[in-house]
N, C-alpha and C positions, 0 to 999 in steps of 0.2 A: 795200485793208486788208482784213482780214476780222476779226469777232468769232467766235470760236467760244466758245458759254455753256457749260459743261458743268452746271453744277445750279446753277438759282436757283428759290427759296422760291415764288414767283409763278408763275414759268413750268411750274413743277415740278406747285403746284396747279391751274392751268390744262389740265393733262395734254398739253403740248408736248413733241415727241419732246425727248429730250435726247442727244448736243449737238444744240445750235439754230445754223445756222454764218448771218451775219446779212453779207453783201455790201456794205461800206461804201467798194467802192473809186470809186465813182460822185460827182462832186463836188454834185449837189443828189439827196438821197434823199426818197421820201414814204411815210412809215407810214401806213398804212392800215388801216381795218376796222373792225367791227362796235363800239358800245358793249361794253365791258367786255373786249376782245381783247386786251390788253395794250400797245398803242400808248404809251400813258405811261410804263409799266416800260419799254419796251423804250428810249427813250430816254432814259432815267434813268440805266439799265445801262450805256448806250454813255460817259455824260458820265464816270458810273463809274469804266468802263474808261480812258478815256482820260486822266483823272486819277490811272489806277493806286491807285484807292481800294481797301479791303480791305472788303468789306459781308458780313457773315453769313450764309451758305448762299449766296452769289453767288459761284459759281466760274467762273474766264473765262481765254480766252488771246486776246490782240490780236495779229494776224500782220502782217507789211509793213509795222508801221507807218507814217504819213507824219511827223516830224515837225510840231508844232505850237506856234505861240509858246501858245497860249490857249484856253481850251475857254468856250463862254458857252453857258448855259444859261436859255430865257426861255421862262416860262408864261406865257401871258396869263393863264391864271385866276386865279394869284399873284400876277403881276407886273404890279397896274394903277396907273400911277403917281399919279393919283388919291391915293392910300391911303401913298405916299411922299414928300410934296410937301419935305419936308427934302432931297432927292436934287438938286431945283432952285434951293439956297438961294443959288452963284453965279453962276443964270442965271433972273433975273426974269421976261427975258421968256418964256423957256420954261414958267419957272413960271404964270405969266399964262394961255398958253396953255392947259395940262393943264387948268386949273381951266374954261376955257371952254370948250373942243372937245369933241365928243363920243366916245364911247367908239373909232367907228371911225378919228375923223381923230387920235388921241391914237396909233392903230396904226401907221395909214399917218407919221406923224412918226419915228418908232422904225425907218424901213425906213428913211425920208428922211435923219436925222443920226442917229439912235445907233447902228446895227450899221455904218454905215458908218466910224465912228470908233473900231473895234474895231481892231486892230494885222493889217497884212496877214496871210493865214496861218491864221487863227482857224477855230476849227470851229464853227458855228453851229447849233445844238440848237433850234429851236422847237417850243413845243406847243401845237397849234390856235392859228395867229396869224391866222387868216382869220375866228376868230370874230365881229366886229362888221363886219367885212366885206363891202357889197356885192359882187354878181358884178366891176361893173367892175375894181371896187378888189381883186378876187382875182387879178384878170388884170391887173392895173398891178404887185402884190407878186412874181409869178411871175417878170417883167421886170425885177425892183429887185432880185430874189434873183441872178438870172443877171448881171446886173451885178457883184455882191459875189464873187461868183466867177471871173467875167473879169478886173474892177479890181482887186480885193483878194486876190485867189487864195486865197478864204474855200471851203470844204466846208459844206454846208448839209443836215440832218437836220432834216425835219420831220415832225411828227403832223399827222392830217389830214383830216376827212370830205369837204373840200370837192371836189367832181367835177372843179371849173376848176383846179382843181392838179392833181389826178390824170389830167387828159385833156390837160394842157399837154406837148407832144412834147420839151421839156427836162427832163420827171424821170423817173426812175428809180423805179419804184414797189415795196414791198413790200408785199404785201395777208398779213397777219396770220389774214386769216380761212381762208386755205388750209390751216393746220395745225390739229390734231387740237384743238379747246376745248372744256372742258363750259362754261365761266362764259360762255352765250350766254342771251338772252333765252325768257322759259318761253312756251312753245306757246301757254299759253289769253291770251296777250296780240294775239290777232289778228292777221293778215296784213297786208303793207305795201298801204294805200288804201284799206284796208274800216276800219268804225264797233268801236269797239271799246266803247261805250258799251252796257250793258244796257236 
């Protein structure tokens, strides 16, 4: 499955070469790159394309589409379960857990309980799910994602900064830094590992 982006207001502004071809044929794909390179934008664009949504300025073609019963987009920044406790009104045990657990524990519970409950064949789009997880738990979610791929026939696309996820042999990595991009950190921000305090 390939997404060909012919026009996109954000990617054109970031000076990406159009058309932009994104290989979605792999079952577990990671989108990586510097802050502001377009990872989340691409993740949301994939969601729009899979749902055949028309977005102003976004012209695309999805080739060799694989039928999917559902597309589920999870943004770790916006979908904090603690803010939406009403979602657990029918599950008091889970509601109590969400209120008591750490952010990382709640994220692991999403991989353990919520994501596996989605229909078989779901395309699961994850925006920085590792944000609150320790290194050992980042390794754990790689295993959980592969279990979703094999046991539930899911396809997963994940925007991430995690080197643990990027280095995992099970993943296919698309690095957006390899594209021409004007939206990069200023030169006066210093270099990696050096102090920027004057």
